[in-house]
C-alpha positions as CSV (number, residue, x, y, z in Angstrom):
1,M,-20.7,-6.4,-12.0
2,T,-19.8,-3.2,-13.6
3,P,-16.0,-2.2,-14.0
4,S,-16.2,0.8,-11.6
5,I,-17.8,-1.3,-8.9
6,R,-15.0,-4.1,-9.5
7,S,-12.3,-1.3,-9.3
8,V,-13.4,0.0,-6.0
9,S,-13.6,-3.4,-4.5
10,I,-10.1,-4.2,-5.6
11,L,-8.9,-0.9,-4.1
12,V,-10.6,-1.6,-0.8
13,A,-9.1,-5.0,-0.4
14,V,-5.4,-4.0,-1.3
15,N,-4.9,-0.6,0.2
16,L,-3.8,-1.4,3.7
17,G,-0.7,-3.1,4.6
18,R,1.7,-3.6,7.6
19,V,5.4,-3.0,7.2
20,I,7.2,-6.2,8.0
21,G,10.7,-5.6,6.8
22,T,13.2,-3.6,4.7
23,V,14.9,-4.2,1.5
24,V,18.6,-3.1,1.0
25,A,19.5,-2.4,-2.6
26,E,23.0,-1.3,-3.5
27,R,22.0,-0.1,-6.9
28,K,18.5,1.1,-7.7
29,Y,16.9,2.8,-10.8
30,E,18.0,6.5,-10.6
31,G,14.5,7.9,-9.8
32,L,14.5,5.6,-6.6
33,E,17.8,6.9,-5.2
34,G,17.4,8.0,-1.5
35,L,14.1,6.1,-1.1
36,K,13.5,3.2,1.1
37,L,12.1,-0.2,-0.1
38,L,9.8,-1.8,2.5
39,V,8.4,-5.3,2.7
40,V,4.6,-4.9,3.3
41,Q,2.1,-7.5,4.4
42,P,-1.4,-6.7,3.1
43,V,-3.9,-6.5,5.6
44,D,-7.7,-6.2,5.7
45,E,-9.6,-3.4,7.5
46,Q,-9.3,-5.2,10.8
47,E,-5.5,-5.5,10.3
48,K,-5.7,-9.3,9.7
49,D,-3.1,-10.6,7.2
50,K,-4.5,-10.9,3.8
51,G,-2.5,-12.1,0.7
52,T,1.4,-12.2,0.1
53,P,3.9,-9.7,1.2
54,F,5.4,-7.5,-1.4
55,V,7.9,-4.6,-1.7
56,A,6.7,-1.1,-1.9
57,V,8.5,2.3,-2.2
58,D,8.1,4.4,0.9
59,T,7.0,8.0,0.3
60,V,6.1,9.0,4.0
61,R,8.9,7.6,6.3
62,A,6.9,4.5,7.4
63,G,8.8,1.9,9.8
64,P,8.4,-1.5,11.0
65,G,5.0,-2.3,12.4
66,D,3.3,0.8,10.8
67,V,0.0,0.1,9.1
68,V,0.1,2.0,5.8
69,I,-2.0,3.2,2.9
70,L,-0.8,1.9,-0.4
71,V,-1.4,2.6,-4.0
72,G,-0.4,0.4,-7.0
73,A,0.1,0.5,-10.7
74,R,0.3,3.8,-12.2
75,E,-0.7,5.7,-9.1
76,A,2.5,4.2,-7.4
77,A,4.7,5.9,-9.8
78,L,2.7,9.0,-9.7
79,A,3.4,9.2,-6.0
80,L,7.2,9.7,-6.7
81,D,8.9,13.1,-7.4
82,E,10.2,11.8,-10.7
83,A,7.8,11.0,-13.4
84,F,7.9,7.4,-15.1
85,V,9.8,5.5,-12.3
86,P,9.1,1.8,-12.7
87,V,7.4,0.8,-9.5
88,D,4.2,-1.4,-8.7
89,A,3.7,-0.3,-5.2
90,A,4.0,2.9,-3.1
91,I,3.3,3.8,0.5
92,V,1.4,7.1,0.6
93,G,0.1,7.2,4.2
94,I,0.6,5.9,7.8
95,V,-2.7,4.7,9.3
96,D,-3.6,6.2,12.8
97,S,-6.9,4.2,13.0
98,V,-9.6,2.5,11.0
99,D,-13.2,3.1,12.1
100,L,-15.8,1.0,10.4
101,D,-19.6,1.6,10.2
102,R,-20.8,-1.6,11.7
103,R,-24.4,-1.1,10.4
104,R,-23.1,-0.9,6.8
105,Q,-21.0,-4.2,7.3
106,A,-24.1,-6.0,8.7
107,R,-26.1,-4.9,5.7
108,A,-23.4,-6.2,3.1
109,R,-23.4,-9.5,4.8
């Protein structure tokens, strides 16, 4: 498997999540002031739980139960106004719907 294909499959597997809680932090890194920290359960494209919940910085005013789009690593830090904020995950969108090409899925099986 080439690195580019591997990278794409990793992004597809972890880019959706459902907000399941909040984190209250009296003190935060100064670049995170005023931003919500949400607990997110990773989900697959059919919104079934996948993996372990984690904390993500909310950049789009998501709320409990919302299915969200996530970015990780360096992209998470870039989603924030201040550069070089130490975060591993950021919520960058709220999902309205997921529409899958069923023919493509059948070929992949």
